[in-house]
N, C-alpha and C positions, 0 to 999 in steps of 0.2 A: 280581593281576588288577585291572584298572581298570574301574570302573563307567562312567566317562565317557571318551570319547575326547578327545583334545586338539583344541582349536579350530584350525581352519585359517583362513587369510585369506579364503577364499571364503565360508566360513560367516559370518564377521563382516560381510562385505559384503552378504550376503543378509539378515542381521538389520537392518542399516542401511538397506537398500533397502526393507524392509518397514516400518521405523519412520517413514520420510519420509511416506508416505500416511497412516499412522496419526496423525502429528502434524498434518498438514494437515486431516484430517477432524475431529480434536479441536479444532483452532483455529477451524475453520468453525463447529462446533456451539457452542463456548463463547464465542467472541469476535465473529466476523463476523456470524453469524445474529442475535444480539440487537441488534447495532448497525444492521443492515438494518431490523429491526422498529422500532427507535426512529426511524430516519430516515424510514420510511414514515409512522409516526404523527405525526412532526413536520411532514411535508409536508401531511398531511390537516388538521392543526391550522392550518397556515399558510393553506391554501385556505379553510377556514371563517372564519378571521380576515379574509382579503381580501374574502370575500363580505359579512360583517358590516360591514366598513369601507365597502364600496361602498353598502350600504343606508343606513348612517348618513350618508354623503356626500350621497346623494339627499335624505334627510330634512333635512339642513342646508341644501341648496340651496333646497328648498321653503320652509323657514322664513325664509331670507333674502329670498326673493321676497315672502312674506307680510309681512315687516317693511318692505320697500320700499313695498309697496302701502299698508300702514298709515301710513307716513310721508307718502306722497303724499296720502292722504285727510286726515291731520291738517293738512297744509299747506293743503289746500283749505278745510277747516273753519275754520282760523284766518283765512283771507282773507274768509270770510263772516261778517260781524258779525251781521246779522239777516236771515235768508232770507225772512221774512214782512213786510219793511218796506213793500212796495207794497200790502199788504192791511190797511189801517189800521183800518177799522171796518165794521160790518155794513151800515150805510146805503150805503156806497160799493159793496159787493158786490151789494146788492139793486138799486141803480141800474144797475149793469152788466148784471145779469140782465134787468131790465126793458128796457133799451136794446137788448140783443141779441135779445130776443123781438120787439120792434117792428121791428128791422132785418130779421128773417127772416120777417115776416108771421105770427108766432105770436100767438094771443090769450092773454094772460096773465090767468088768472082769479083766482088766489090765491097768496100767499106767506105762510107761517106760520113765523116763526123760533122756535126753542127752543134754550135753552142746553144744552150738553153738558158733561160733566166737564172742567174746565180742567187743562191741563198746566203744568209749570213754565215752559215756553218759549212757549206759544201758547194762544190761546182757540179753542175749537171751537164753531161754531154749526151746528145742523141746520136746514135749510130744507125745508119741505114745500111743493112747488110743484104747482099744477094749471094746465094750459094746454090750448089747442086749436089744431090745425093739421094739415097733411098730414104723411105720413111723410117725404117729401123735405125739407120745411121743418124738421122735427125733426132730421134728420141734419145739415143745414146748421148748425142751432143748436148741436148737439153739437161740431161742428168749431170754431165760434166760442168756445164755452165752454172748449174745450181750449187755445185760443191766448190767450184774454184772462183767464180765471180759472185761473191756474196752481196755486193752492193750494185746490183743490176736489176732492172725491171723490164720485162718484155711488154712493149706498148702494143704493137700489132704484129701479126704473123700471117703470111699468106702462102699457102702451099698449092702448087698447080702441077698437073701432069699433062703430058701430050697423049692424045688418044692412040696414036700409032705405036707408042713406045711400049714394048713388051717387057722391058727390063725393070720397070717400076721406079725409074729415076724421076725425081721431083725437082721443080724449080721453087726455091724458097726465098721469100723476101720478108725481112724482119726489121722492125724498129726497136732498138734497145735504148733504154735510159740508163746510163752509167753514172754513178755518183762518185765524185772524187773529193778528197780532202783539200782544203784551201792551203 
C-alpha cells in the first residue's frame, strides 16, 4: 500500500501556479519594498537639499549686493580726500553765522564757543548762540544754515516768547556742533 499517490502533471502545475504569486509577494516584501522606501527617503533628502541650496543662494546674492555696495562706498571714500576742507576754522564759521543772522534780520546777542573732544579726523566746536527774532525769520535762518553750514549739527534749540509781546519776537537759544577739519 502506498501512502502517497503519484504526482500527476496537473498537481505540479497547480504547485507551480501557487509558487508564482508566492515568489512575487516575497520579492516585493524583500526587494522592491525596501528599494521604494530608500527612493522615497532619497527624494525627501534631495528636496531638503534643494531648499537649503535655494536659501544659501539667496544669502549669497544678498552678500554679493552688500559687497558691491561696500565697494561703491569705498570708491566714494577714496575720492574724498578731506570732506571738511571747506570748514577750515572757527572764526570763519562764526562769521558765516553772524552774516546769516544779519541777512535774515535776526539780532545776534551772543556766541560762546567751547571745545569738544577731538577726533582723529576732525575738530568739533560747540557754539552756544543766543539771538532774537520772529519765528518766520528763525525758520529762514535754519534753511540758510542747512545750505551754507554743511558740517553743523543742532544739538538743542529753545524758543521762548514773552506773554505781553504782541510783535511775535522770540528769544532763541541754540547749541550747535560745528565740525572743522584738522
